C-alpha positions in Angstrom: 132.7 101.3 99.8 130.0 104.0 100.4 127.5 102.4 102.8 124.6 105.0 102.3 122.8 106.7 99.8 123.5 110.3 98.9 121.4 111.2 96.2 118.3 112.9 96.6 115.6 110.8 97.9 112.2 110.2 96.2 109.4 107.5 97.3 110.9 105.2 94.4 114.5 105.4 94.7 114.0 104.9 98.9 111.8 101.6 97.6 114.7 100.5 95.4 117.4 102.1 96.5 118.7 99.7 99.5 121.4 97.3 98.4 120.7 93.5 98.4 123.1 91.8 100.7 123.8 87.9 101.9 124.3 86.3 105.3 124.7 82.6 107.5 123.8 80.8 110.9 126.2 79.3 113.3 125.9 79.6 117.1 129.8 78.8 117.7 131.4 78.3 120.9 132.6 82.0 122.5 135.9 83.4 120.6 138.5 84.5 123.3 141.7 85.4 121.8 141.5 88.1 119.3 143.9 88.9 116.5 141.8 91.6 114.7 139.4 93.9 115.9 136.1 92.8 117.5 132.6 94.4 116.9 129.8 93.2 119.2 126.3 94.2 118.4 123.6 93.7 120.5 120.1 93.6 119.0 119.3 91.5 115.5 116.3 93.8 114.8 116.3 96.2 111.3 119.4 98.3 112.6 121.3 96.0 114.7 121.3 93.1 112.0 122.2 96.1 108.9 125.0 97.0 111.2 126.5 93.8 111.4 126.2 92.6 107.9 127.5 96.0 106.7 130.5 96.2 109.1 131.2 92.5 107.9 130.6 93.5 103.8 132.9 96.5 104.7 136.3 94.8 106.0 135.9 91.0 106.4 138.6 90.5 108.6 136.5 92.1 111.4 134.9 90.0 114.2 131.5 90.9 114.0 129.2 88.8 117.0 125.8 89.7 116.9 123.9 88.7 120.0 119.8 88.2 119.7 117.9 85.9 122.4 115.4 85.4 119.6 116.2 82.8 116.8 113.3 84.5 114.4 112.9 88.2 114.2 109.3 89.3 114.2 108.7 92.6 112.0 106.6 95.6 113.3 106.3 97.0 109.6 103.2 95.1 108.0 102.2 93.5 111.7 98.9 95.7 111.2 97.6 93.8 108.4 98.3 90.7 110.6 95.8 92.3 113.0 93.3 93.1 110.4 93.5 89.4 108.8 95.2 90.4 105.1 98.7 88.8 106.1 99.9 86.0 108.5 102.2 86.1 111.0 104.7 84.0 108.8 104.9 86.7 106.2 107.0 88.9 108.8 109.1 86.1 110.7 112.9 86.0 109.5 115.9 84.1 111.0 119.8 84.8 110.8 120.9 82.1 108.6 122.2 84.3 105.9 124.1 86.8 108.4 125.7 83.9 109.5 126.8 82.4 106.4 128.4 85.9 105.5 130.4 85.4 108.6 128.5 87.2 111.2 128.8 85.1 114.4 125.5 85.0 115.5 125.0 84.0 119.6 121.3 83.0 120.6 121.3 84.7 124.3 120.2 87.9 125.9 122.9 89.9 127.7 122.8 90.6 131.2 125.8 93.4 131.6 128.0 95.0 130.2 131.3 96.4 131.8 132.4 99.5 129.9 135.8 99.8 131.8 136.4 96.6 130.6 134.7 96.4 127.1 132.9 93.4 128.0 129.4 92.1 127.5 128.0 89.2 129.6 125.8 87.1 128.4 122.8 84.8 129.8 125.1 81.7 130.0 127.8 83.4 131.9 130.2 84.4 129.1 131.9 87.4 128.8 132.6 88.3 125.2 135.4 91.3 124.8 134.9 94.2 122.3 136.8 96.8 120.5 133.5 98.6 119.9 130.0 97.8 120.6 126.8 98.5 119.3 123.3 98.2 120.6 120.2 98.3 118.9 118.1 97.5 121.6 114.9 99.0 120.6 111.9 100.1 122.9 110.5 98.7 126.1 107.3 100.4 127.8 107.4 102.9 130.3 104.2 101.0 132.9 105.2 103.6 135.5 103.6 106.4 133.2 100.7 104.4 132.8 99.0 103.5 136.0 97.0 100.0 135.9 99.0 98.6 132.8 101.7 96.0 133.0 102.4 92.5 131.4 99.7 91.2 132.8 97.3 93.7 131.9 98.5 93.7 128.3 97.1 89.9 128.1 93.5 91.5 128.2 94.3 94.7 126.5 97.1 94.2 124.3 99.0 96.3 122.8 100.7 94.7 120.2 103.4 97.2 119.6 105.9 94.4 120.0 104.8 91.9 117.1 104.5 88.2 117.8 102.0 86.6 120.5 100.6 90.2 121.1 99.7 90.7 117.4 98.2 87.7 117.4 96.1 88.1 120.3 94.7 91.5 119.4 93.7 89.8 116.1 92.1 86.7 118.0 89.9 89.4 120.2 88.9 91.2 117.0 87.5 88.3 115.6 85.9 87.2 118.8 83.6 90.5 118.9 80.1 91.2 118.1 79.5 92.8 115.7 78.4 96.4 116.5 81.0 96.3 119.1 83.7 99.1 119.9 87.3 98.7 119.6 89.2 101.5 121.4 93.2 102.3 120.6 94.6 104.4 123.1 97.5 106.0 121.6 100.7 107.5 123.7 102.6 110.7 123.3 105.8 111.3 121.2 108.5 109.9 121.3 107.3 106.4 120.4 108.3 103.7 117.8 106.8 104.6 114.5 104.4 107.6 115.2 102.1 107.0 112.6 101.2 102.9 113.1 98.4 103.5 115.6 96.6 105.5 112.8 97.4 103.0 109.9 96.2 100.4 112.7 92.9 102.4 113.1 92.4 102.1 109.3 92.9 98.4 108.6 90.7 97.7 112.0 88.0 99.6 110.2 88.8 97.9 107.2 88.1 94.2 108.9 85.1 95.6 110.4 83.3 97.3 107.8 84.2 93.9 105.9 82.7 91.4 108.7 81.2 93.6 111.5 79.5 96.8 109.7 77.7 98.1 112.7 81.4 98.3 114.8 83.4 101.6 115.4 86.8 102.5 116.0 87.6 104.8 119.0 91.1 106.5 118.9 92.3 108.2 122.2 95.1 110.1 121.6 97.5 112.1 123.6 98.5 114.0 120.7 96.2 116.9 119.1 98.3 116.5 115.7 100.1 113.3 114.3 102.5 112.8 110.8 100.6 112.3 107.6 97.1 113.3 109.5 95.6 115.1 106.5 96.1 112.4 104.5 94.6 110.1 107.1 91.8 111.5 107.9 91.3 112.3 103.7 91.1 108.6 103.7 88.8 107.5 106.8 86.1 110.1 105.4 86.7 108.5 101.8 86.7 104.7 103.1 85.1 104.5 106.5 83.1 107.2 106.8 82.0 107.8 110.5 83.3 104.4 111.3 86.4 105.8 112.8 86.3 108.3 116.3 89.4 110.3 117.0 89.7 112.4 120.4 92.4 114.5 120.7 94.5 115.6 123.8 92.8 118.6 123.5 89.1 117.3 123.8 90.5 114.7 126.6 91.8 111.8 124.9 94.9 111.4 126.7 94.6 108.2 128.6 95.6 108.4 132.2 95.1 105.1 133.7 93.7 101.5 132.9 91.6 98.7 135.0 92.3 95.9 133.4 89.9 93.5 135.7 86.8 95.7 133.9 88.8 96.6 130.8 88.6 100.4 131.6 90.6 103.3 129.7 90.6 106.2 132.2 91.0 109.9 130.7 91.4 113.2 131.5 87.2 113.8 130.7 85.7 110.4 130.9 86.1 106.5 131.3 85.6 104.1 128.5 84.9 100.3 128.3 85.5 99.1 124.7 84.3 95.6 123.8 88.4 95.2 122.5 91.0 97.3 124.2 94.7 98.3 122.4 96.3 99.9 124.9 99.9 101.0 123.2 101.8 102.4 126.2 104.4 105.3 126.7 107.7 104.3 125.7 111.5 104.4 126.1 114.9 102.8 125.4 115.0 99.5 126.0 116.1 98.2 129.4 119.5 96.7 128.4 120.5 100.6 127.2 120.0 101.4 130.9 122.0 98.4 132.1 124.7 99.6 129.6 124.6 103.5 131.1 123.8 105.3 128.1 120.3 106.3 128.8 119.3 110.3 130.3 116.8 111.3 132.2 114.5 111.2 129.5 114.7 107.6 129.1 116.3 107.8 125.7 120.2 107.6 124.4 121.8 110.5 123.6 124.5 110.2 120.6 127.0 111.7 118.6 124.7 112.0 115.0 128.2 111.3 112.9 129.5 108.4 114.5 126.4 107.1 116.8 128.9 107.0 119.4 127.1 107.4 123.3 127.2 110.6 124.9 127.6 109.1 128.2 129.8 105.8 127.5 132.8 106.0 125.2 133.1 103.1 122.7 129.6 102.1 122.9 127.5 103.4 119.9 123.7 103.2 120.1 121.4 103.4 116.9 117.6 103.0 116.4 114.4 103.4 118.1 116.5 103.9 121.4 118.0 106.8 120.3 117.4 110.8 120.6 117.8 111.0 116.9 116.4 114.7 116.7 114.2 114.7 113.6 114.9 111.5 112.6 111.9 109.0 113.0 112.0 105.8 114.7 111.1 103.8 111.8 112.7 100.6 110.2 114.1 102.3 107.5 115.5 105.2 109.7 117.0 102.2 112.0 118.4 100.2 108.6 119.9 103.8 107.7 121.4 104.2 111.0 122.7 100.7 110.9 124.6 101.1 107.8 126.1 104.2 108.3 127.2 103.2 112.3 129.3 100.7 110.7 130.7 103.0 108.2 131.8 105.3 111.2 133.1 102.4 113.1 135.4 101.1 109.9 136.7 104.7 109.8 137.5 104.9 113.6 139.2 101.2 114.0 141.0 102.5 110.7 142.1 105.8 112.6 140.2 107.8 110.0 137.4 110.5 110.8 134.0 109.5 109.8 132.1 111.6 107.5 129.0 113.0 108.3 126.2 110.7 107.1 123.0 111.6 105.3 120.5 109.1 105.8 117.2 108.3 104.2 114.1 107.3 105.5 110.9 106.3 104.2 107.3 105.4 105.7 104.5 103.6 103.9 100.8 103.7 105.5 98.4 101.2 104.2 94.8 102.2 104.8 93.2 99.7 102.9 94.2 96.5 100.5 95.3 99.0 97.3 95.6 102.4 99.2 99.1 103.4 100.6 100.6 106.4 101.0 104.0 107.6 102.2 106.4 110.1 103.8 110.3 110.2 102.7 112.8 112.2 104.2 116.8 113.3 104.4 118.4 113.8 107.4 121.8 114.9 108.1 123.6 116.6 111.6 123.1 119.3 112.4 124.8 120.3 115.9 124.3 118.0 118.1 121.4 116.0 116.3 120.0 114.7 113.4 118.0 117.3 111.3 115.8 117.0 108.6 117.4 118.9 105.2 116.0 119.4 101.6 114.9 116.6 99.0 111.9 115.2 101.4 108.7 114.1 99.7 105.3 113.7 100.4 102.1 112.0 98.6 99.7 115.0 97.6 96.4 114.9 99.5 94.2 115.1 96.6 95.9 112.2 94.6 94.3 109.9 92.4 93.2 106.4 93.7 95.6 105.1 91.1 98.5 106.9 92.8 96.9 105.3 96.3 97.3 101.6 94.7 100.8 102.3 93.3 101.7 103.3 96.5 100.5 100.4 98.0 102.2 98.1 95.8 105.6 100.1 96.5 104.9 99.9 100.4 104.9 96.0 99.8 107.8 95.9 97.6 109.6 98.6 99.9 109.1 95.4 102.5 110.5 92.8 100.7 113.5 95.1 99.7 114.3 96.2 103.6 113.8 92.5 105.1 115.9 90.9 102.3 118.4 93.7 102.4 119.0 93.1 106.4 118.4 89.8 106.9 119.0 88.2 103.0 
């Protein structure tokens, strides 16, 4: 059963081309004896859940174990709307009941150790789980050493809101408490980072909140980059919708944040200090800690993979998908991560059957909403080229000078995309 779309991508088929699926919840006792191949998937986000479900659907007699410590997954896509008061956090949350109903064994524990030699995963309750193939979909962690002064304690005063959940709500409460006339600063890290356009969508939606509730306020973007994805689309929308409310200081203008002082809520850049009323500090990132424990990260802090099989280049029988990968041109986004999960599942099924996996063609689409009823998108196709993924023909970007009717349709498409990918992943 083909797991990936291979037709040329358009924004519309990227929205609707995601296969619907189903699932179940169970947290049964640990399996010990095994007569069929066992695949253990670590991480229950868009990549891990999609991979587990695709594996079970492709070959029902496989033992598929999904290990995820959180009973509920909170989605980052659309969490900027929660910050801006346009949606509630409950709309972002999904459980694993339907995956379990499809036969995926869901274990609500954290992984504490991985033994590649014995092909075994240790969970936080002290149980060792053997595997034939291991899939890591660990996501990102923050590289606190790269931003002096910032750590978990500092994030309680200067929230990152880059992992959806409590931090999302903390930033929202700080915006609500700010007086009219205040300044909201957003510190944006250099790439690679998760969902590179998301800080600019966040700036847009915070500006929408301020325009409607506290119109004398402003948004200051302190950026470690000179250019960013879909920049012309964002800047045109900012001018059209928010006038001078959003100010961006780019890398070459001294916008890179070099340290913070949480006690005084001060953000230090290469050419000046800022003390905003609300400080949203998005720190530099790297692959999640469990990837390092597994031995699949290199000196960059990310995970090199074979782009055909997603198998780690550093550890055999271990596959890495999603934001933690060194994926070449493929973006770190929910859409791309979901596609990687399905392609990885197809590769593992082939490998377990003794067949050579086919080179995947992945589709990724990125929507940005800059105000209610105003959206735009970027869609792309990606295939292995040598050692990495490269973008190939067939992609599409929203036109810069599109009429408002198209912006409204794309905003509606964005909402449908979210409904589709979450149903496809979690049921």
